[in-house]
C-alpha positions as CSV (number, residue, x, y, z in Angstrom):
1,X,-32.0,-40.2,9.6
2,X,-33.3,-37.6,7.2
3,X,-33.3,-35.2,10.1
4,X,-29.5,-35.9,10.8
5,X,-28.8,-35.7,7.2
6,X,-30.7,-32.5,6.8
7,X,-28.9,-31.1,10.0
8,X,-25.5,-31.9,8.5
9,X,-26.3,-30.2,5.4
10,X,-27.4,-27.2,7.1
11,X,-24.3,-27.3,9.1
12,X,-22.2,-27.5,5.9
13,X,-24.2,-24.7,4.3
14,X,-23.6,-22.6,7.6
15,X,-19.8,-23.3,7.4
16,X,-19.7,-22.3,3.8
17,X,-21.7,-19.0,4.4
18,X,-19.1,-18.4,7.4
19,X,-16.2,-19.0,5.2
20,X,-17.5,-16.7,2.5
21,X,-18.0,-14.0,5.2
22,X,-14.4,-14.6,6.4
23,X,-13.1,-14.1,2.8
24,X,-15.1,-11.2,2.3
25,X,-13.8,-9.6,5.5
26,X,-10.5,-10.4,4.7
27,X,-10.7,-8.7,1.4
28,X,-12.2,-5.6,2.9
29,X,-9.5,-5.4,5.4
30,X,-6.8,-5.9,2.6
31,X,-8.3,-3.0,0.7
32,X,-8.4,-0.9,3.7
33,X,-4.9,-1.7,4.5
34,X,-3.8,-0.8,0.9
35,X,-5.6,2.5,1.1
36,X,-3.9,3.3,4.4
37,X,-0.4,2.3,3.0
38,X,-1.0,4.5,0.0
39,X,-2.0,7.5,2.2
40,X,0.9,6.8,4.3
41,X,3.2,6.8,1.4
42,X,1.7,10.1,-0.1
43,X,2.3,11.8,3.4
44,X,5.9,10.7,3.4
45,X,6.4,11.8,-0.2
46,X,4.8,15.3,0.8
47,X,7.2,15.5,3.7
48,X,10.2,14.7,1.6
49,X,9.2,17.3,-1.0
50,X,8.9,19.9,1.6
51,X,12.1,18.9,3.1
52,X,14.0,19.4,-0.2
53,X,12.2,22.4,-1.1
54,X,13.3,24.0,2.2
55,X,16.7,22.8,1.3
56,X,16.7,24.3,-2.1
57,X,15.2,27.6,-1.1
58,X,18.2,27.9,1.6
59,X,20.7,27.0,-1.1
60,X,19.2,29.7,-3.4
61,X,19.3,32.3,-0.7
62,X,23.0,31.5,0.1
63,X,23.9,31.6,-3.5
64,X,22.3,35.1,-4.0
65,X,24.0,36.4,-0.9
66,X,27.4,35.1,-2.1
67,X,26.6,36.8,-5.5
68,X,27.0,33.9,-7.9
69,X,26.2,34.6,-11.4
70,X,22.5,34.1,-12.6
71,X,23.7,31.4,-15.1
72,X,25.4,29.1,-12.6
73,X,22.7,29.7,-10.1
74,X,20.1,28.7,-12.7
75,X,22.1,25.7,-13.8
76,X,22.3,24.5,-10.1
77,X,18.9,25.2,-9.5
78,X,17.8,23.0,-12.5
79,X,20.2,20.2,-11.5
80,X,18.7,20.4,-7.9
81,X,15.2,20.3,-9.1
82,X,15.9,17.4,-11.3
83,X,17.7,15.5,-8.5
84,X,14.7,16.1,-6.2
85,X,12.2,14.9,-8.9
86,X,14.4,11.7,-9.7
87,X,14.6,11.1,-5.8
88,X,10.8,11.6,-5.2
89,X,10.1,9.1,-7.9
90,X,12.6,6.5,-6.7
91,X,11.4,6.8,-3.2
92,X,7.7,7.0,-4.0
93,X,7.7,3.5,-5.5
94,X,10.0,1.9,-2.9
95,X,7.8,3.3,0.1
96,X,4.6,2.3,-1.7
97,X,6.0,-1.2,-2.5
98,X,7.4,-1.6,1.0
99,X,4.0,-0.7,2.5
100,X,1.9,-2.8,0.2
101,X,4.1,-5.7,0.7
102,X,3.8,-5.7,4.4
103,X,0.2,-4.8,4.4
104,X,-0.8,-7.8,1.9
105,X,1.9,-10.0,3.6
106,X,0.0,-9.8,7.0
107,X,-3.5,-10.9,5.7
108,X,-4.3,-14.6,5.6
109,X,-7.1,-15.4,3.3
110,X,-6.5,-19.2,3.1
111,X,-9.5,-21.4,3.8
112,X,-9.4,-24.2,6.3
113,X,-9.0,-27.9,5.2
114,X,-12.7,-28.7,5.9
115,X,-13.7,-25.6,4.0
116,X,-11.7,-26.4,1.0
117,X,-13.0,-30.0,1.1
118,X,-16.7,-28.8,1.3
119,X,-16.2,-26.3,-1.5
120,X,-14.7,-29.1,-3.7
121,X,-17.5,-31.5,-2.8
122,X,-20.0,-28.9,-3.7
123,X,-18.5,-28.3,-7.2
124,X,-18.5,-31.8,-8.3
């Protein structure tokens, strides 16, 4: 009887250890996914900036060729730069939020019913 009880205790301890390892691995994977999401968002943001900078340079070149006044060109340039900065900030948080929501939403760190019962029993 003592051997059976000892075996059951060992089995429960092993189950608890496995549950702990599963939770650790899930947390590790979540952090990895968050880092990947952040890196991806930064790449998209960099591409967006480059595209807008190319557009701006093309616009400036066209304005110079047309012979627009420096004051009007400077005002337009400042307006475009402000728009680019605002769009960048708006899209950055949206992209990061979207990626984080999708990454975190796909990780299940819930314990099984038996694991929860075991943990509750040990805490008493």
